Backbone bond lengths (Angstrom), bond angles and torsions (degrees), N, CA, C in turn:
res aa  C-N    CA-C-N  psi(-1)  N-CA   C-N-CA  omega(-1)  CA-C   N-CA-C  phi
1 M - - - 1.459 - - 1.532 107.79 -
2 A 1.305 116.46 134.49 1.464 122.00 -179.13 1.524 110.90 -82.84
3 K 1.323 115.16 151.93 1.469 121.68 175.50 1.522 107.78 -110.09
4 Y 1.327 115.52 141.04 1.457 121.92 179.72 1.521 109.78 -129.63
5 V 1.330 114.61 154.26 1.455 122.55 175.64 1.526 107.62 -125.41
6 A 1.308 116.75 127.42 1.464 121.87 168.83 1.519 105.33 -98.08
7 L 1.342 117.06 124.48 1.462 121.01 -172.18 1.518 110.47 -135.13
8 T 1.330 116.04 135.28 1.455 121.45 173.17 1.524 109.32 -142.16
9 V 1.318 115.04 133.64 1.468 121.97 173.57 1.521 106.50 -105.85
10 R 1.318 116.75 127.19 1.463 120.75 -177.46 1.524 110.66 -131.58
11 K 1.313 114.27 146.70 1.468 122.08 169.34 1.526 104.97 -105.81
12 L 1.328 116.50 114.96 1.463 121.25 -179.00 1.511 110.98 -87.05
13 K 1.316 114.78 155.83 1.458 119.66 171.00 1.529 107.18 -68.36
14 P 1.328 117.88 142.38 1.471 120.56 -176.83 1.531 112.64 -53.67
15 G 1.332 115.20 134.34 1.463 121.29 175.10 1.515 115.56 77.45
16 T 1.335 118.50 11.76 1.468 119.82 -175.62 1.522 114.14 -107.98
17 Y 1.335 117.66 7.25 1.467 118.93 -174.16 1.530 112.42 -54.52
18 D 1.316 118.98 -49.34 1.463 121.00 -175.67 1.532 111.62 -60.29
19 D 1.332 116.89 -42.60 1.469 120.06 178.36 1.527 110.88 -67.99
20 W 1.348 116.34 -42.12 1.460 119.63 177.53 1.520 110.27 -60.76
21 R 1.313 116.61 -43.27 1.469 121.63 -177.13 1.513 111.56 -59.23
22 K 1.327 117.19 -42.34 1.471 120.98 177.40 1.521 110.78 -63.25
23 A 1.330 116.55 -42.81 1.467 120.53 179.44 1.530 110.82 -67.54
24 W 1.329 117.35 -39.77 1.464 121.94 -179.80 1.519 111.41 -61.58
25 E 1.318 116.02 -43.63 1.464 119.56 -178.03 1.515 111.81 -71.50
26 G 1.311 117.35 -38.38 1.462 120.05 179.91 1.519 110.97 57.19
27 D 1.324 114.94 -143.71 1.458 122.14 179.08 1.528 107.66 -95.67
28 R 1.309 116.64 98.88 1.468 120.41 -174.77 1.517 113.39 -60.78
29 S 1.310 118.44 -15.11 1.463 118.99 177.87 1.529 110.81 -65.05
30 D 1.331 117.38 -17.63 1.463 121.57 177.92 1.525 113.01 -89.79
31 W 1.317 118.78 -6.63 1.461 121.65 -179.01 1.525 109.44 -69.95
32 P 1.329 117.84 146.20 1.465 120.27 177.95 1.526 111.02 -61.65
33 E 1.310 116.51 145.18 1.456 121.21 178.71 1.526 110.28 -61.91
34 G 1.318 115.74 136.07 1.452 121.04 175.05 1.514 115.83 87.53
35 V 1.326 118.58 0.31 1.463 119.77 -179.56 1.529 110.22 -71.40
36 Q 1.323 115.72 142.53 1.465 122.74 170.96 1.510 105.62 -116.44
37 A 1.323 117.51 123.22 1.465 120.73 -176.90 1.523 110.34 -119.13
38 Y 1.339 114.73 147.56 1.453 122.16 -178.27 1.528 109.29 -137.91
39 V 1.327 115.64 148.24 1.457 122.04 171.10 1.525 106.02 -126.12
40 A 1.337 115.99 128.03 1.467 121.23 179.69 1.520 108.83 -122.17
41 R 1.318 115.27 144.39 1.466 121.62 179.92 1.525 109.22 -109.79
42 S 1.321 116.56 139.58 1.464 121.52 177.41 1.523 109.64 -62.03
43 S 1.318 116.53 138.13 1.460 120.02 177.98 1.525 112.02 -73.83
44 S 1.339 117.63 -15.06 1.463 120.25 -179.59 1.527 113.41 -107.38
45 D 1.347 117.73 -11.01 1.461 121.04 -179.08 1.526 108.68 -149.04
46 P 1.330 118.25 105.07 1.467 120.71 -175.72 1.527 114.30 -65.13
47 D 1.320 117.88 -12.39 1.468 120.20 178.43 1.527 113.09 -94.94
48 E 1.330 117.33 -2.33 1.464 120.45 175.93 1.522 108.51 -99.80
49 I 1.334 115.54 122.56 1.458 120.08 -177.19 1.526 110.21 -129.56
50 V 1.299 113.51 154.18 1.454 122.16 173.71 1.524 106.35 -120.76
51 A 1.320 116.71 126.19 1.463 121.11 175.63 1.525 107.01 -117.65
52 F 1.334 114.77 131.05 1.455 117.80 178.14 1.513 110.52 -147.05
53 G 1.318 113.70 152.21 1.450 121.02 178.22 1.508 109.44 -130.67
54 L 1.316 115.80 145.07 1.457 122.67 178.77 1.520 109.12 -113.50
55 I 1.329 115.65 137.24 1.456 119.51 179.75 1.519 109.69 -151.72
56 E 1.321 116.10 146.21 1.463 121.92 174.20 1.519 108.27 -104.98
57 R 1.319 115.58 129.34 1.476 121.50 -178.64 1.515 109.95 -148.19
58 D 1.312 116.17 153.55 1.463 120.58 172.81 1.516 111.11 -78.07
59 D 1.339 116.42 -33.51 1.456 119.91 -172.92 1.521 110.25 -141.50
60 L 1.330 116.49 120.64 1.459 121.63 -179.85 1.523 111.79 -67.59
61 S 1.329 118.83 -31.26 1.466 120.24 -179.28 1.522 110.99 -63.10
62 D 1.330 118.36 -36.05 1.463 121.17 175.38 1.524 110.46 -61.73
63 L 1.325 116.00 -43.12 1.464 120.89 -179.83 1.518 110.67 -63.51
64 R 1.324 117.21 -45.65 1.471 120.59 -179.22 1.528 111.17 -61.06
65 S 1.325 118.09 -42.95 1.462 119.84 -178.77 1.524 111.17 -68.67
66 E 1.329 117.48 -36.44 1.462 120.89 177.82 1.524 111.63 -63.78
67 M 1.330 116.61 -36.69 1.455 120.95 -172.39 1.527 114.51 -96.50
68 A 1.317 119.13 -9.62 1.471 121.84 -170.27 1.529 113.32 -54.98
69 E 1.297 118.39 -53.72 1.473 120.95 -176.85 1.523 110.87 -66.94
70 E 1.320 116.92 -44.45 1.459 121.28 -179.00 1.522 110.60 -64.59
71 Q 1.337 117.18 -40.47 1.465 120.50 179.20 1.514 111.23 -63.45
72 H 1.329 117.02 -40.07 1.465 120.11 -179.92 1.532 110.60 -62.10
73 A 1.313 116.89 -44.91 1.470 120.59 -180.00 1.526 110.82 -63.29
74 R 1.326 117.07 -42.66 1.464 120.32 178.76 1.522 110.86 -65.78
75 A 1.327 117.22 -42.08 1.472 120.82 -179.99 1.524 110.61 -60.44
76 E 1.303 117.38 -44.04 1.467 121.26 178.75 1.528 111.14 -63.19
77 A 1.330 117.02 -39.04 1.463 120.54 -179.43 1.531 111.85 -68.50
78 M 1.350 117.48 -26.65 1.467 120.99 -178.43 1.525 113.23 -83.30
79 V 1.322 118.68 -20.95 1.470 123.10 -173.38 1.527 113.75 -48.64
80 P 1.331 120.63 -45.94 1.473 119.24 -176.08 1.530 115.03 -62.50
81 Y 1.321 117.67 -15.60 1.457 121.54 -173.92 1.530 113.59 -105.71
82 I 1.318 118.09 -2.00 1.463 122.18 -172.90 1.520 111.46 -109.30
83 D 1.337 115.88 129.36 1.465 121.73 172.70 1.520 110.83 -84.27
84 S 1.348 117.28 -43.35 1.463 120.40 -179.24 1.522 110.19 -158.23
85 V 1.334 114.72 161.71 1.462 122.10 178.96 1.518 108.04 -125.20
86 G 1.330 116.12 131.55 1.467 121.48 175.58 1.515 109.24 -95.30
87 A 1.306 116.54 -121.35 1.467 121.17 177.97 1.516 109.33 -59.79
88 D 1.334 116.19 140.52 1.458 120.73 -178.90 1.518 108.36 -158.17
89 G 1.334 117.78 109.67 1.449 118.72 178.57 1.510 113.29 173.44
90 F 1.346 113.97 -178.18 1.460 122.83 175.22 1.523 107.86 -102.23
91 Y 1.300 116.20 136.63 1.452 122.31 -178.41 1.520 109.08 -130.21
92 E 1.326 116.61 137.70 1.454 120.68 175.15 1.524 108.64 -87.35
93 V 1.327 116.14 133.31 1.459 120.80 176.59 1.525 107.44 -74.20
94 I 1.328 116.11 120.34 1.466 120.12 -178.21 1.526 112.38 -109.72
95 D 1.312 116.83 -9.89 1.449 121.19 178.82 1.521 108.67 -155.01
96 E 1.306 117.09 143.55 1.463 121.08 178.63 1.522 107.96 -133.27
97 V 1.306 116.13 131.26 1.460 121.77 -179.10 1.523 108.36 -119.79
98 R 1.293 116.76 127.20 1.467 121.80 177.31 1.507 108.16 -130.54
99 T 1.327 116.24 148.96 1.464 119.46 176.68 1.507 110.00 -116.94
């Protein structure tokens, strides 16, 4: 089974984290089963955040079709709180390092 990461780097408008966070999460009942999601804040800029989710799937196309409508609604809800978006996409995990 393949592992995938959904990753987005965002610069939020100052003071909007709590509102953005609610919009980002949306209705979690629509999230794919088994996803683990994280939000990280830059240590040098509290308005720069990285949000990523990890999921194991046999086929990424199934995941994209399941999430398409829900992702669009969440993306629209987040717009008022975002200044800019950096990296944004789905990535296949090709190597894993553990100690």
